[in-house]
C-alpha positions as MATLAB code, in Angstrom:
seq = 'MGASVFTAGASLAADQSRGQYLVEALAACDNCHTPRGPNGYDLSARFSGGSQTFTGKDYVVRGSNISPDKEMGVGEWSDEVLGAAIVAGVGRDGQLAPAMPSDSYRVLTDADRNAIIAFLRAQPPVKAHPIAPAQRQGKWSPHPAPGAEAAFDEAELSDKVKRGLYVASIARCMACHSMEVDDAPEYVNGLGAGGKIFRTPAGVSVASNITPHPEKGVGAWTDDEIKRAITQGVSRKGEALKPPMSTLAKAHFAKMSSEDLDALVAYLRTIPARE';
ca = [
     134.936   34.481 -104.434;
     135.698   35.881 -101.559;
     136.191   39.267 -103.220;
     132.797   39.388 -104.867;
     131.221   37.934 -101.834;
     132.468   41.470 -100.314;
     131.486   43.286 -103.143;
     127.912   42.319 -102.923;
     127.923   42.891  -99.013;
     129.126   46.194  -99.478;
     126.652   47.156 -102.198;
     123.519   45.834  -99.602;
     125.477   48.112  -97.055;
     125.660   51.248  -99.437;
     122.085   50.690 -100.677;
     120.683   50.487  -97.153;
     122.547   53.648  -96.116;
     121.092   55.472  -99.268;
     117.746   54.152  -98.487;
     117.533   55.259  -94.484;
     118.841   58.633  -95.468;
     116.289   58.719  -98.214;
     113.086   57.433  -95.714;
     114.219   59.409  -92.819;
     115.648   62.412  -94.252;
     113.325   63.226  -97.200;
     110.443   61.076  -97.549;
     109.597   60.682  -93.929;
     108.146   57.461  -93.950;
     108.012   57.258  -90.228;
     105.441   60.372  -90.210;
     102.800   57.940  -91.457;
     103.962   54.340  -90.803;
     105.471   54.665  -87.320;
     102.994   54.927  -84.015;
     103.501   58.054  -81.717;
     104.147   58.086  -77.820;
     103.973   60.858  -75.794;
     108.096   61.939  -76.839;
     107.860   61.084  -80.523;
     108.103   58.236  -82.449;
     108.009   54.614  -80.843;
     110.778   53.115  -82.440;
     110.603   49.659  -80.305;
     107.399   49.465  -82.982;
     108.654   51.345  -85.898;
     106.909   50.922  -89.429;
     104.101   48.789  -87.829;
     101.455   51.490  -88.704;
     100.935   54.772  -87.730;
      98.769   56.786  -85.174;
      97.247   58.835  -87.808;
      93.706   58.646  -89.456;
      93.653   60.380  -92.852;
      90.640   61.083  -94.053;
      89.632   62.197  -97.922;
      86.660   62.810  -99.731;
      85.972   58.913 -100.078;
      88.517   56.905  -97.912;
      89.486   56.830  -94.244;
      92.978   54.830  -93.512;
      95.579   55.121  -91.344;
      99.337   54.231  -92.537;
      99.840   50.693  -92.446;
     102.435   48.280  -91.567;
     105.555   48.492  -93.773;
     107.571   46.200  -91.282;
     108.920   42.973  -92.792;
     106.462   40.855  -91.150;
     105.050   38.195  -93.150;
     101.460   38.178  -91.771;
     100.997   41.909  -90.645;
     103.442   44.246  -92.648;
     105.107   43.525  -96.243;
     107.270   40.845  -95.577;
     105.646   38.694  -98.343;
     105.506   41.428 -100.858;
     107.992   41.019 -103.525;
     110.237   43.974 -104.652;
     108.571   44.837 -107.677;
     104.969   44.779 -105.669;
     106.655   46.745 -103.204;
     107.995   49.123 -105.278;
     104.759   49.619 -107.192;
     103.086   50.835 -104.003;
     105.911   53.160 -103.170;
     106.027   54.742 -107.043;
     102.583   53.776 -108.591;
     100.205   53.743 -105.703;
      98.826   50.225 -106.284;
      99.584   47.516 -103.720;
      98.708   43.769 -103.759;
      94.842   44.386 -103.603;
      94.273   47.662 -105.613;
      94.814   51.330 -105.959;
      95.972   52.677 -102.464;
      94.118   56.203 -101.136;
      96.016   59.050 -102.121;
      96.692   59.581  -98.325;
     100.023   57.255  -99.920;
     101.996   59.973 -101.577;
     103.297   57.891 -104.588;
     102.505   61.454 -106.683;
     105.420   62.473 -105.013;
     107.807   59.218 -105.286;
     107.188   58.733 -108.837;
     110.674   60.657 -109.109;
     112.612   58.308 -107.489;
     115.757   57.019 -109.058;
     115.710   53.033 -109.928;
     118.744   52.811 -107.892;
     116.940   54.950 -104.707;
     113.596   52.907 -105.052;
     116.020   49.738 -104.671;
     117.395   51.201 -101.729;
     114.647   52.216  -99.825;
     113.217   48.817 -100.374;
     116.552   47.469  -99.014;
     116.183   49.496  -96.079;
     112.870   48.309  -95.314;
     113.696   44.867  -95.699;
     116.522   45.016  -93.278;
     114.153   46.567  -90.229;
     112.977   44.145  -87.599;
     109.661   42.803  -88.344;
     106.760   43.937  -85.914;
     103.350   41.770  -85.694;
     101.115   44.739  -84.732;
      98.865   47.001  -86.752;
      97.742   44.774  -89.450;
      98.035   46.474  -93.182;
      95.140   49.046  -92.943;
      92.278   48.777  -95.685;
      93.997   51.280  -97.970;
      91.893   50.857 -101.006;
      90.475   54.097 -102.409;
      86.560   53.995 -103.460;
      86.037   55.885 -106.674;
      87.968   57.867 -109.613;
      91.464   58.993 -108.946;
      94.254   60.348 -110.992;
      97.743   61.119 -110.262;
      99.147   64.503 -109.786;
     102.931   64.626 -109.564;
     104.382   68.233 -109.164;
     105.375   69.611 -112.872;
     108.684   68.227 -113.884;
     108.216   65.374 -111.519;
     105.971   63.254 -113.865;
     108.589   60.477 -114.213;
     111.433   58.322 -112.834;
     114.687   60.548 -112.853;
     117.648   58.973 -113.770;
     121.164   59.635 -111.982;
     122.515   62.085 -114.526;
     119.741   64.494 -113.941;
     120.388   64.742 -110.378;
     124.064   66.332 -111.522;
     121.763   69.437 -112.411;
     121.664   71.466 -109.038;
     117.581   72.776 -109.956;
     117.149   69.155 -111.200;
     118.037   67.334 -108.057;
     116.337   70.404 -105.821;
     112.980   69.432 -107.458;
     113.647   65.745 -106.901;
     114.368   66.405 -103.594;
     111.016   68.858 -103.312;
     109.120   65.825 -104.953;
     110.086   63.313 -102.536;
     109.930   65.436  -99.687;
     106.228   66.859 -100.609;
     107.240   70.281 -101.118;
     104.965   71.312 -103.307;
     102.315   68.870 -102.215;
     102.171   70.267  -99.021;
     102.967   73.994  -99.919;
     100.192   74.216 -102.599;
      96.467   74.685 -101.848;
      94.152   71.278 -102.612;
      91.024   71.219 -104.966;
      89.014   67.496 -104.340;
      91.982   66.242 -102.581;
      94.465   66.808 -105.113;
      96.939   69.524 -105.040;
      96.337   72.670 -107.766;
      99.827   73.102 -109.250;
      98.617   75.263 -112.068;
      97.707   78.193 -110.383;
      98.755   77.592 -107.046;
     102.226   75.966 -107.348;
     103.986   76.693 -103.571;
     101.533   79.544 -103.069;
     100.447   78.010 -100.102;
      96.867   77.341  -98.551;
      96.454   73.783  -97.729;
      94.825   73.787  -94.247;
      96.511   70.929  -92.090;
      94.518   69.724  -88.654;
      96.620   68.285  -86.071;
      96.470   67.562  -82.119;
      98.522   70.706  -82.060;
      95.580   73.132  -83.827;
      94.964   74.016  -87.100;
      97.624   75.536  -89.895;
      97.716   76.821  -93.263;
     100.717   76.074  -95.332;
     102.456   79.250  -96.230;
     103.937   80.611  -99.659;
     107.320   79.023 -100.536;
     107.010   80.817 -103.970;
     109.708   83.771 -104.705;
     107.737   86.513 -104.402;
     109.123   88.918 -102.083;
     106.315   90.124  -99.909;
     103.702   87.079  -99.702;
     106.640   84.453 -100.022;
     110.311   83.526  -99.506;
     111.587   86.096 -102.152;
     113.555   88.037  -99.813;
     114.447   85.615  -97.422;
     118.379   84.688  -97.542;
     119.094   81.380  -98.300;
     119.999   80.471  -94.661;
     117.171   81.824  -93.640;
     115.097   79.483  -95.629;
     117.486   76.675  -95.184;
     116.721   77.231  -91.194;
     113.002   77.128  -91.683;
     113.491   73.471  -93.289;
     115.709   72.244  -91.048;
     114.995   73.464  -87.938;
     111.059   74.774  -88.110;
     112.179   78.263  -87.245;
     110.501   81.574  -89.181;
     112.334   84.147  -90.833;
     111.450   86.281  -88.002;
     112.791   83.616  -85.167;
     109.625   82.138  -84.388;
     108.595   78.369  -84.278;
     106.637   77.232  -87.483;
     103.327   75.284  -86.265;
     103.031   71.297  -86.856;
     103.320   69.612  -89.415;
     106.183   71.885  -90.677;
     108.049   71.727  -87.264;
     107.623   68.360  -86.474;
     108.930   67.271  -89.902;
     112.051   69.841  -89.834;
     113.187   68.361  -86.479;
     112.323   64.898  -86.759;
     113.482   64.352  -90.538;
     114.765   67.564  -92.643;
     117.242   68.271  -90.306;
     119.346   65.253  -91.746;
     118.844   66.513  -95.206;
     122.792   66.553  -96.686;
     123.964   70.143  -97.192;
     124.084   69.134 -101.098;
     120.300   68.503 -101.611;
     119.284   71.543  -99.060;
     121.107   73.904 -101.373;
     119.552   71.976 -104.229;
     116.324   72.354 -102.859;
     116.738   76.095 -102.083;
     118.185   76.933 -105.542;
     115.151   75.112 -107.344;
     112.745   76.782 -104.888;
     114.028   80.312 -106.466;
     113.061   79.256 -110.020;
     109.155   78.607 -109.417;
     106.728   81.166 -110.528;
     106.194   83.861 -107.886;
     102.807   83.811 -106.379;
     100.735   86.161 -104.237;
];
């Protein structure tokens, strides 16, 4: 009995550790679900709801409370319901607004989805910022990146390029670096070609071209230069990138493992070059 209890405890700890990595280094959940202070995230109120307001064609929403608080967070949600919110964008009361990037998370393996849930369950409950009204009014259909339409299995992650696609999807690389049409990324002709506009307190920025095009994209960049942009928010010329990339790089992508970073660069080298 002692051995089985130890094994279960070790397994839970491993799940939570993996979940923490996914939440902090790839999915960047704090970016939408943790309030900000003058020096960055207010971790005393972690996962209690974000400071940003997201506006789309037919919705206005703020990141909800995903702490384990039973009244204002997701403490009363079953693992099945919470998992559906993460990978299918369906909450207890219906379809979530597209600001919740479930399109990007549908690739999660069963183990990784469960690890994220285990990590969120282990966080302190915060009784603040009740779950925001996040239902979208009107029709909506998912728009996952090509090749990321369904959950991966563990065996697929042993393939370097597929692992890179997995990382890119969870980190929403293509969703951010492809232009949008009607609030949805346009992947057919613009996968990774940039053009999406971001309006932040720091000003307006336009997502760059991250395809292998030698002039318009990153085709002429070395692997190390691409990695520096991802993890440090620094351009090939040594200039600081604009938010949101600069803030995501420093707060989240800097924690990316070398294996995932290598795989991500390998995947980016395979997408069609576009001007």
